Every structure is written in C-alpha cells, then in structure tokens.
TORPA-4810 file (N, C-alpha, C, O; in nm, 3 decimals):
<nodes>
NODE_1_-1.286_1.500_-0.240_-1.130_1.479_-0.132_-1.021_1.588_-0.270_-1.076_1.649_-0.362_M
NODE_2_-0.906_1.586_-0.254_-0.796_1.632_-0.397_-0.727_1.502_-0.387_-0.718_1.449_-0.276_K
NODE_3_-0.660_1.426_-0.527_-0.519_1.358_-0.541_-0.472_1.326_-0.532_-0.437_1.274_-0.638_D
NODE_4_-0.383_1.290_-0.417_-0.273_1.287_-0.346_-0.165_1.169_-0.430_-0.047_1.149_-0.399_N
NODE_5_-0.234_1.107_-0.531_-0.094_1.039_-0.609_-0.020_1.028_-0.667_-0.004_0.913_-0.710_F
NODE_6_0.083_1.143_-0.715_0.173_1.178_-0.727_0.235_1.166_-0.627_0.309_1.068_-0.630_D
NODE_7_0.242_1.267_-0.470_0.299_1.261_-0.324_0.280_1.137_-0.263_0.360_1.113_-0.172_T
NODE_8_0.198_1.051_-0.289_0.235_0.928_-0.201_0.305_0.846_-0.243_0.380_0.773_-0.178_A
NODE_9_0.273_0.854_-0.480_0.330_0.701_-0.501_0.515_0.734_-0.493_0.599_0.644_-0.493_L
NODE_10_0.563_0.971_-0.482_0.669_0.964_-0.423_0.748_0.927_-0.304_0.867_0.945_-0.275_G
NODE_11_0.610_0.848_-0.221_0.675_0.773_-0.114_0.715_0.654_-0.086_0.824_0.612_-0.048_Y
NODE_12_0.605_0.597_-0.110_0.603_0.429_-0.155_0.739_0.381_-0.193_0.790_0.272_-0.170_L
NODE_13_0.793_0.499_-0.266_0.865_0.451_-0.413_1.014_0.461_-0.278_1.089_0.366_-0.258_L
NODE_14_1.022_0.555_-0.225_1.149_0.572_-0.154_1.125_0.411_-0.031_1.209_0.371_0.049_Q
NODE_15_1.006_0.358_-0.054_1.024_0.300_0.090_1.047_0.137_-0.005_1.077_0.035_0.057_H
NODE_16_1.031_0.138_-0.130_1.058_0.014_-0.187_1.141_-0.108_-0.268_1.150_-0.227_-0.295_E
NODE_17_1.214_0.087_-0.288_1.376_0.067_-0.328_1.373_-0.002_-0.492_1.279_-0.022_-0.569_G
NODE_18_1.530_-0.027_-0.502_1.528_-0.056_-0.626_1.506_-0.246_-0.644_1.454_-0.305_-0.549_G
NODE_19_1.534_-0.297_-0.725_1.602_-0.406_-0.842_1.645_-0.466_-0.660_1.716_-0.414_-0.574_F
NODE_20_1.532_-0.649_-0.659_1.611_-0.715_-0.538_1.532_-0.894_-0.583_1.450_-0.916_-0.672_V
NODE_21_1.576_-0.965_-0.513_1.574_-1.072_-0.544_1.682_-1.119_-0.383_1.798_-1.142_-0.349_V
NODE_22_1.537_-1.108_-0.326_1.585_-1.166_-0.135_1.457_-1.374_-0.130_1.340_-1.407_-0.108_N
NODE_23_1.654_-1.476_-0.183_1.530_-1.604_-0.171_1.444_-1.580_0.015_1.402_-1.685_0.065_P
NODE_24_1.432_-1.499_0.066_1.322_-1.490_0.202_1.207_-1.439_0.189_1.116_-1.470_0.265_K
NODE_25_1.193_-1.354_0.092_1.107_-1.254_0.048_1.010_-1.369_-0.048_1.044_-1.410_-0.159_D
NODE_26_0.897_-1.402_0.016_0.742_-1.442_-0.099_0.707_-1.422_-0.202_0.611_-1.478_-0.254_P
NODE_27_0.779_-1.336_-0.253_0.718_-1.195_-0.320_0.805_-1.219_-0.460_0.757_-1.237_-0.572_G
NODE_28_0.903_-1.215_-0.434_1.045_-1.279_-0.552_1.085_-1.225_-0.611_1.139_-1.157_-0.524_G
NODE_29_1.117_-1.181_-0.698_1.202_-1.088_-0.780_1.129_-0.952_-0.775_1.006_-0.948_-0.773_M
NODE_30_1.210_-0.831_-0.773_1.090_-0.782_-0.750_1.239_-0.588_-0.743_1.348_-0.573_-0.688_T
NODE_31_1.100_-0.437_-0.879_1.183_-0.349_-0.887_1.070_-0.266_-0.817_0.960_-0.318_-0.795_N
NODE_32_1.097_-0.143_-0.783_1.004_-0.082_-0.760_0.909_-0.115_-0.672_0.792_-0.079_-0.688_M
NODE_33_0.941_-0.174_-0.588_0.786_-0.283_-0.479_0.750_-0.367_-0.611_0.642_-0.399_-0.561_G
NODE_34_0.747_-0.416_-0.710_0.661_-0.460_-0.818_0.682_-0.585_-0.796_0.804_-0.603_-0.797_V
NODE_35_0.641_-0.655_-0.781_0.732_-0.837_-0.799_0.697_-0.830_-0.927_0.642_-0.732_-0.979_T
NODE_36_0.738_-0.976_-1.006_0.801_-1.056_-1.182_0.596_-1.070_-1.124_0.497_-1.003_-1.153_K
NODE_37_0.606_-1.120_-1.087_0.452_-1.208_-1.119_0.346_-1.065_-1.121_0.264_-1.100_-1.206_L
NODE_38_0.304_-0.929_-1.075_0.270_-0.869_-1.035_0.295_-0.768_-1.219_0.219_-0.696_-1.283_I
NODE_39_0.431_-0.815_-1.240_0.380_-0.690_-1.361_0.453_-0.776_-1.457_0.542_-0.724_-1.525_W
NODE_40_0.433_-0.871_-1.467_0.372_-1.027_-1.582_0.258_-1.038_-1.617_0.231_-1.074_-1.732_E
NODE_41_0.138_-1.001_-1.501_0.009_-0.977_-1.531_-0.003_-0.867_-1.549_-0.113_-0.861_-1.605_Q
NODE_42_0.036_-0.765_-1.541_-0.008_-0.640_-1.605_0.067_-0.608_-1.700_0.045_-0.489_-1.719_Y
NODE_43_0.183_-0.662_-1.811_0.197_-0.654_-1.909_0.181_-0.768_-1.985_0.218_-0.798_-2.098_V
NODE_44_0.105_-0.836_-1.881_0.076_-0.960_-1.992_0.131_-1.035_-2.112_0.096_-1.058_-2.228_G
NODE_45_0.270_-1.075_-2.002_0.300_-1.161_-2.136_0.490_-1.207_-2.034_0.547_-1.098_-2.040_H
NODE_46_0.540_-1.257_-1.997_0.626_-1.273_-1.941_0.798_-1.208_-1.970_0.867_-1.200_-2.072_P
NODE_47_0.818_-1.175_-1.846_0.932_-1.134_-1.845_1.046_-1.104_-1.807_1.033_-1.000_-1.742_V
NODE_48_1.150_-1.135_-1.810_1.291_-1.218_-1.717_1.417_-1.060_-1.615_1.379_-0.944_-1.625_D
NODE_49_1.499_-1.080_-1.563_1.572_-0.998_-1.452_1.533_-0.873_-1.545_1.470_-0.770_-1.522_A
NODE_50_1.606_-0.929_-1.674_1.678_-0.786_-1.789_1.558_-0.717_-1.785_1.589_-0.644_-1.879_V
NODE_51_1.420_-0.670_-1.748_1.282_-0.622_-1.826_1.295_-0.639_-1.634_1.198_-0.578_-1.589_A
NODE_52_1.351_-0.678_-1.557_1.235_-0.631_-1.406_1.326_-0.532_-1.433_1.283_-0.421_-1.463_M
NODE_53_1.487_-0.558_-1.425_1.594_-0.485_-1.369_1.555_-0.342_-1.391_1.544_-0.268_-1.293_R
NODE_54_1.536_-0.301_-1.502_1.482_-0.170_-1.633_1.361_-0.133_-1.607_1.290_-0.115_-1.706_S
NODE_55_1.325_-0.120_-1.527_1.219_-0.049_-1.506_1.218_0.058_-1.441_1.290_0.075_-1.342_L
NODE_56_1.136_0.145_-1.486_1.117_0.256_-1.430_0.955_0.331_-1.387_0.841_0.290_-1.411_K
NODE_57_1.027_0.514_-1.281_0.914_0.503_-1.212_0.777_0.532_-1.308_0.663_0.519_-1.264_E
NODE_58_0.823_0.597_-1.524_0.760_0.580_-1.547_0.680_0.403_-1.586_0.570_0.351_-1.575_A
NODE_59_0.723_0.392_-1.600_0.660_0.234_-1.642_0.576_0.176_-1.500_0.474_0.128_-1.551_D
NODE_60_0.568_0.159_-1.383_0.512_0.154_-1.225_0.406_0.212_-1.234_0.310_0.135_-1.223_V
NODE_61_0.366_0.370_-1.258_0.335_0.468_-1.221_0.181_0.427_-1.273_0.081_0.467_-1.212_A
NODE_62_0.177_0.375_-1.347_0.056_0.344_-1.432_0.024_0.240_-1.354_-0.084_0.241_-1.295_P
NODE_63_0.103_0.146_-1.342_0.088_0.015_-1.284_-0.023_0.065_-1.121_-0.133_0.024_-1.084_L
NODE_64_0.063_0.160_-1.069_0.045_0.149_-0.912_-0.057_0.251_-0.918_-0.093_0.274_-0.802_Y
NODE_65_-0.114_0.315_-0.992_-0.255_0.419_-1.048_-0.339_0.335_-1.065_-0.446_0.382_-1.027_R
NODE_66_-0.357_0.172_-1.123_-0.504_0.142_-1.181_-0.438_-0.042_-1.094_-0.486_-0.142_-1.148_T
NODE_67_-0.397_-0.054_-1.043_-0.418_-0.175_-0.946_-0.435_-0.125_-0.839_-0.538_-0.173_-0.793_C
NODE_68_-0.381_-0.035_-0.752_-0.371_-0.003_-0.595_-0.441_0.134_-0.571_-0.540_0.144_-0.499_Y
NODE_69_-0.377_0.244_-0.640_-0.473_0.378_-0.584_-0.652_0.358_-0.628_-0.762_0.384_-0.581_W
NODE_70_-0.627_0.333_-0.676_-0.809_0.323_-0.791_-0.861_0.219_-0.698_-0.954_0.209_-0.618_D
NODE_71_-0.792_0.168_-0.727_-0.877_-0.074_-0.620_-0.941_0.089_-0.428_-1.037_0.105_-0.353_L
NODE_72_-0.849_0.131_-0.444_-0.896_0.163_-0.276_-0.961_0.318_-0.291_-0.976_0.397_-0.198_I
NODE_73_-0.987_0.336_-0.398_-1.064_0.483_-0.447_-0.973_0.575_-0.365_-1.035_0.645_-0.285_R
NODE_74_-0.843_0.591_-0.366_-0.791_0.663_-0.317_-0.745_0.789_-0.311_-0.657_0.833_-0.236_G
NODE_75_-0.864_0.898_-0.467_-0.895_0.986_-0.507_-1.048_1.056_-0.434_-1.100_1.163_-0.466_S
NODE_76_-1.103_0.943_-0.313_-1.213_0.961_-0.245_-1.198_0.995_-0.124_-1.288_1.040_-0.053_D
NODE_77_-1.080_0.976_-0.090_-1.026_0.923_0.064_-1.025_1.104_0.094_-1.043_1.197_0.015_L
NODE_78_-1.000_1.105_0.229_-0.971_1.188_0.280_-0.798_1.158_0.288_-0.743_1.050_0.312_P
NODE_79_-0.731_1.299_0.257_-0.553_1.315_0.288_-0.535_1.273_0.364_-0.579_1.328_0.465_G
NODE_80_-0.484_1.188_0.375_-0.351_1.103_0.426_-0.386_0.993_0.427_-0.312_0.917_0.364_G
NODE_81_-0.515_0.927_0.498_-0.544_0.822_0.468_-0.513_0.749_0.408_-0.447_0.649_0.437_L
NODE_82_-0.560_0.789_0.292_-0.530_0.816_0.140_-0.388_0.691_0.098_-0.397_0.585_0.035_D
NODE_83_-0.270_0.752_0.159_-0.134_0.790_0.161_-0.167_0.607_0.229_-0.188_0.508_0.159_Y
NODE_84_-0.161_0.615_0.390_-0.205_0.539_0.436_-0.250_0.397_0.429_-0.193_0.306_0.489_A
NODE_85_-0.357_0.380_0.351_-0.455_0.235_0.234_-0.321_0.212_0.115_-0.241_0.120_0.101_I
NODE_86_-0.339_0.322_0.053_-0.219_0.303_-0.072_-0.116_0.216_-0.038_-0.114_0.113_-0.106_F
NODE_87_-0.004_0.229_0.073_0.108_0.175_0.138_0.021_0.061_0.147_0.019_-0.037_0.073_D
NODE_88_-0.058_0.089_0.259_-0.040_-0.144_0.253_-0.099_-0.221_0.144_-0.054_-0.333_0.119_A
NODE_89_-0.222_-0.161_0.058_-0.239_-0.216_-0.017_-0.139_-0.231_-0.160_-0.180_-0.269_-0.270_A
NODE_90_-0.020_-0.197_-0.131_0.114_-0.187_-0.210_0.217_-0.328_-0.141_0.319_-0.373_-0.193_V
NODE_91_0.148_-0.378_-0.006_0.249_-0.447_0.094_0.198_-0.542_0.129_0.256_-0.644_0.167_N
NODE_92_0.077_-0.523_0.121_-0.023_-0.690_0.175_-0.116_-0.671_0.101_-0.222_-0.696_0.158_Q
NODE_93_-0.139_-0.609_-0.093_-0.296_-0.643_-0.133_-0.424_-0.584_-0.100_-0.468_-0.590_0.014_G
NODE_94_-0.498_-0.513_-0.215_-0.582_-0.393_-0.118_-0.726_-0.463_-0.098_-0.820_-0.397_-0.052_V
NODE_95_-0.743_-0.614_-0.139_-0.816_-0.667_-0.009_-0.795_-0.670_0.159_-0.902_-0.668_0.219_P
NODE_96_-0.714_-0.673_0.215_-0.602_-0.669_0.360_-0.647_-0.505_0.386_-0.708_-0.456_0.482_K
NODE_97_-0.598_-0.446_0.275_-0.569_-0.328_0.296_-0.670_-0.220_0.338_-0.642_-0.117_0.400_A
NODE_98_-0.817_-0.268_0.286_-0.922_-0.235_0.271_-1.026_-0.302_0.419_-1.138_-0.262_0.449_V
NODE_99_-0.982_-0.361_0.458_-1.112_-0.500_0.529_-1.004_-0.396_0.705_-1.068_-0.380_0.809_R
NODE_100_-0.886_-0.356_0.698_-0.861_-0.280_0.797_-0.908_-0.163_0.857_-0.930_-0.111_0.966_I
NODE_101_-0.916_-0.143_0.730_-0.941_0.054_0.791_-1.179_-0.065_0.771_-1.273_-0.017_0.834_L
NODE_102_-1.196_-0.160_0.704_-1.336_-0.164_0.765_-1.370_-0.248_0.900_-1.470_-0.276_0.965_Q
NODE_103_-1.214_-0.276_0.905_-1.246_-0.350_1.042_-1.287_-0.195_1.170_-1.400_-0.181_1.218_S
NODE_104_-1.209_-0.131_1.191_-1.143_-0.015_1.217_-1.310_0.065_1.242_-1.335_0.133_1.341_I
NODE_105_-1.419_0.033_1.117_-1.503_0.139_1.066_-1.647_0.067_1.153_-1.753_0.118_1.191_L
NODE_106_-1.595_-0.063_1.162_-1.732_-0.105_1.152_-1.804_-0.129_1.116_-1.924_-0.122_1.142_D
NODE_107_-1.720_-0.181_1.010_-1.855_-0.196_0.867_-1.792_-0.293_0.800_-1.670_-0.301_0.810_V
NODE_108_-1.874_-0.398_0.709_-1.883_-0.528_0.702_-1.731_-0.509_0.563_-1.692_-0.444_0.465_K
NODE_109_-1.712_-0.584_0.624_-1.558_-0.638_0.593_-1.557_-0.750_0.508_-1.549_-0.872_0.525_T
NODE_110_-1.569_-0.655_0.389_-1.558_-0.707_0.262_-1.374_-0.700_0.213_-1.317_-0.806_0.241_D
NODE_111_-1.313_-0.629_0.169_-1.258_-0.594_0.145_-1.240_-0.528_0.043_-1.148_-0.544_-0.038_G
NODE_112_-1.324_-0.449_0.039_-1.377_-0.372_-0.111_-1.463_-0.225_-0.050_-1.563_-0.211_0.020_V
NODE_113_-1.391_-0.152_-0.100_-1.337_0.001_-0.091_-1.514_0.071_-0.161_-1.518_0.125_-0.272_L
NODE_114_-1.646_0.055_-0.069_-1.716_0.102_-0.176_-1.789_0.248_-0.037_-1.750_0.301_0.067_G
NODE_115_-1.920_0.252_-0.136_-1.993_0.359_-0.083_-2.031_0.463_0.028_-2.041_0.584_0.048_S
NODE_116_-2.059_0.247_0.130_-2.076_0.269_0.273_-1.895_0.317_0.327_-1.856_0.424_0.374_R
NODE_117_-1.833_0.213_0.302_-1.691_0.271_0.370_-1.675_0.378_0.354_-1.650_0.456_0.446_T
NODE_118_-1.686_0.410_0.238_-1.634_0.609_0.212_-1.770_0.681_0.304_-1.749_0.776_0.379_L
NODE_119_-1.907_0.622_0.287_-1.962_0.739_0.372_-1.936_0.709_0.563_-1.984_0.784_0.648_A
NODE_120_-1.892_0.644_0.579_-1.862_0.560_0.792_-1.723_0.653_0.754_-1.634_0.595_0.817_S
NODE_121_-1.651_0.785_0.673_-1.543_0.830_0.775_-1.601_1.035_0.762_-1.552_1.141_0.800_L
NODE_122_-1.716_0.994_0.693_-1.776_1.124_0.789_-1.733_1.127_0.895_-1.722_1.026_0.965_D
NODE_123_-1.692_1.261_0.934_-1.762_1.350_1.052_-1.619_1.274_1.178_-1.603_1.316_1.293_G
NODE_124_-1.510_1.129_1.097_-1.378_1.093_1.184_-1.272_1.168_1.130_-1.212_1.188_1.024_K
NODE_125_-1.275_1.223_1.324_-1.124_1.240_1.275_-0.987_1.188_1.287_-0.921_1.141_1.380_N
NODE_126_-0.957_1.226_1.102_-0.878_1.153_1.005_-0.720_1.163_1.125_-0.659_1.076_1.188_I
NODE_127_-0.708_1.274_1.115_-0.483_1.172_1.247_-0.602_1.089_1.308_-0.655_1.016_1.224_P
NODE_128_-0.661_1.083_1.445_-0.789_0.925_1.485_-0.690_0.807_1.457_-0.624_0.714_1.504_A
NODE_129_-0.730_0.883_1.337_-0.846_0.747_1.210_-0.680_0.708_1.114_-0.709_0.600_1.063_L
NODE_130_-0.588_0.727_1.085_-0.476_0.708_1.079_-0.394_0.632_1.183_-0.320_0.544_1.137_I
NODE_131_-0.394_0.649_1.305_-0.232_0.679_1.379_-0.352_0.508_1.415_-0.290_0.414_1.466_N
NODE_132_-0.449_0.492_1.397_-0.554_0.343_1.464_-0.448_0.251_1.355_-0.367_0.166_1.389_Q
NODE_133_-0.484_0.308_1.188_-0.515_0.217_1.089_-0.344_0.177_1.109_-0.330_0.062_1.151_Y
NODE_134_-0.239_0.238_1.089_-0.108_0.192_1.128_-0.104_0.135_1.270_-0.038_0.031_1.277_C
NODE_135_-0.151_0.172_1.373_-0.125_0.078_1.483_-0.151_-0.052_1.434_-0.046_-0.110_1.406_D
NODE_136_-0.330_-0.165_1.400_-0.401_-0.240_1.342_-0.289_-0.271_1.249_-0.204_-0.350_1.289_E
NODE_137_-0.280_-0.220_1.132_-0.144_-0.269_1.048_-0.030_-0.308_1.063_0.011_-0.386_0.978_R
NODE_138_0.056_-0.272_1.168_0.155_-0.285_1.204_0.126_-0.472_1.301_0.217_-0.554_1.312_L
NODE_139_-0.031_-0.495_1.359_-0.045_-0.565_1.475_-0.042_-0.694_1.293_0.048_-0.771_1.260_R
NODE_140_-0.123_-0.676_1.249_-0.090_-0.787_1.166_0.016_-0.843_1.087_0.042_-0.951_1.035_F
NODE_141_0.086_-0.692_1.102_0.259_-0.817_1.025_0.346_-0.879_1.132_0.434_-0.965_1.131_M
NODE_142_0.284_-0.798_1.231_0.376_-0.905_1.360_0.328_-1.029_1.383_0.394_-1.118_1.437_Q
NODE_143_0.160_-1.044_1.325_0.172_-1.220_1.332_0.203_-1.281_1.203_0.191_-1.402_1.182_S
NODE_144_0.236_-1.213_1.135_0.271_-1.297_0.957_0.384_-1.367_1.026_0.425_-1.325_1.135_L
NODE_145_0.441_-1.482_0.961_0.621_-1.559_1.011_0.736_-1.551_0.952_0.837_-1.615_0.919_P
NODE_146_0.661_-1.405_0.948_0.837_-1.327_0.742_0.861_-1.196_0.909_0.958_-1.121_0.907_T
NODE_147_0.795_-1.192_0.989_0.840_-1.097_1.099_0.984_-1.125_1.140_1.019_-1.015_1.182_W
NODE_148_1.047_-1.174_1.148_1.152_-1.200_1.257_1.252_-1.200_1.140_1.372_-1.202_1.169_A
NODE_149_1.214_-1.197_1.007_1.280_-1.175_0.931_1.322_-1.048_0.862_1.427_-1.025_0.801_T
NODE_150_1.162_-0.930_0.899_1.202_-0.812_0.805_1.134_-0.684_0.877_1.139_-0.565_0.845_F
NODE_151_1.061_-0.756_0.997_0.993_-0.654_1.110_1.083_-0.556_1.103_1.070_-0.487_1.002_G
NODE_152_1.150_-0.533_1.157_1.260_-0.445_1.207_1.246_-0.305_1.073_1.253_-0.185_1.097_E
NODE_153_1.217_-0.397_0.878_1.220_-0.348_0.831_1.122_-0.265_0.828_1.145_-0.145_0.846_G
NODE_154_0.966_-0.324_0.800_0.858_-0.339_0.800_0.780_-0.190_0.896_0.688_-0.112_0.869_W
NODE_155_0.884_-0.207_1.028_0.821_-0.102_1.174_0.856_-0.018_1.123_0.798_0.090_1.133_G
NODE_156_0.979_-0.038_1.039_1.028_0.191_1.064_0.919_0.210_0.961_0.881_0.324_0.986_R
NODE_157_0.835_0.160_0.844_0.782_0.164_0.737_0.653_0.260_0.759_0.613_0.364_0.708_R
NODE_158_0.598_0.153_0.886_0.463_0.209_0.943_0.506_0.334_1.022_0.455_0.443_1.049_V
NODE_159_0.618_0.275_1.045_0.694_0.459_1.155_0.695_0.561_1.030_0.711_0.678_1.065_G
NODE_160_0.685_0.544_0.919_0.727_0.643_0.820_0.619_0.704_0.710_0.607_0.805_0.640_D
NODE_161_0.534_0.557_0.744_0.395_0.615_0.646_0.292_0.741_0.752_0.243_0.851_0.728_V
NODE_162_0.297_0.660_0.861_0.239_0.757_0.974_0.217_0.812_1.012_0.112_0.823_1.077_R
NODE_163_0.369_0.939_0.987_0.446_1.063_1.025_0.375_1.093_0.887_0.257_1.125_0.899_A
NODE_164_0.440_1.088_0.726_0.395_1.151_0.576_0.241_1.171_0.575_0.174_1.264_0.531_Q
NODE_165_0.195_1.019_0.654_0.035_1.032_0.616_-0.008_1.162_0.743_-0.102_1.228_0.700_A
NODE_166_0.019_1.191_0.827_0.022_1.320_0.863_0.043_1.452_0.873_-0.005_1.537_0.948_M
NODE_167_0.120_1.456_0.788_0.157_1.531_0.715_0.108_1.594_0.566_0.150_1.695_0.510_T
NODE_168_-0.025_1.469_0.509_-0.119_1.499_0.391_-0.257_1.539_0.484_-0.354_1.603_0.445_L
NODE_169_-0.235_1.482_0.619_-0.418_1.476_0.651_-0.392_1.651_0.708_-0.488_1.717_0.749_A
</nodes>
C-alpha cells in the first residue's frame, strides 16, 4: 500500500483547526486537534496554555504518525480507507476507530488492527467499505451525549472525510 500519511495529515488538520478551549468539549484545551493531556503524555511533562498555543504542524506531525497512523497501520491499509480510519482514530480514539472497521468486516472486535483484520480486506470493494465505515462512524457519533453541541460540525466532518477518502481510493 502507499503511504498517504502526509496527505491524510493535511486533510485532518483542515478539520482540527487551531487553539481552542471549549468548556463543552471533554477534550479540554486543544490545538491542531491535540489535547493538552495527549500532548503532555507525548512530551513527558506538563505544559501550559502558552506551549499549547505555540504548537505547529511540524511539532504535532510526529505525534500523529506515532500515536495514530502507525497504530492503525495506515501504511498497510488501502488508500482512502487509511484516511477514514486515521481521522476517526484522532477524533474517537484508536481502539474505537479500529472496532468500527472490525465490526463491518465481521472479525474479532478487539480494537487492534492486526494481520487478520488486514487479511479480511482482501478482495473488498474499498469505496463501498469507506461509505459503510463513515455511516457507522456517524451512527456512533449521533449516540454521544455531546451530539447536540457538536453534531452539526461532526456531521460535516464525516461528510468531508468520506469525500476526501474517496479521492484517495
């Protein structure tokens, strides 16, 4: 498979935007889609708002590759599906993003993208799988208690992810 990480990261960052502190967002202080907690875990020490506000793409790209792309085995996935799962992993966590795929493929839903999950993709219609994946992701988001607050943006995001993933497929 082709490594679409740079393209996928560019698409992702269009959705994530800049520095935000929204009291209704359970993620808390965020910049470029990276929460303060995740950034502190990644760098191994506490950070303040000044440090969070100063994050640049070059700072967060290695985190996105290591903590998301590599864990979903993005470079081993078919083009388009790699981006759809990557975006979900960042937005909802790696295990949930992988479990959505595994449930669609009717394989063990352990939240770890391993060789059996990858093998089950052989011969699949990838555009159809992208559509099904995005449908399932949206269904999950609609079940969240924060849907009333963030649903309009989330729905638009999943629609954009679907369209962008199709261009990569």
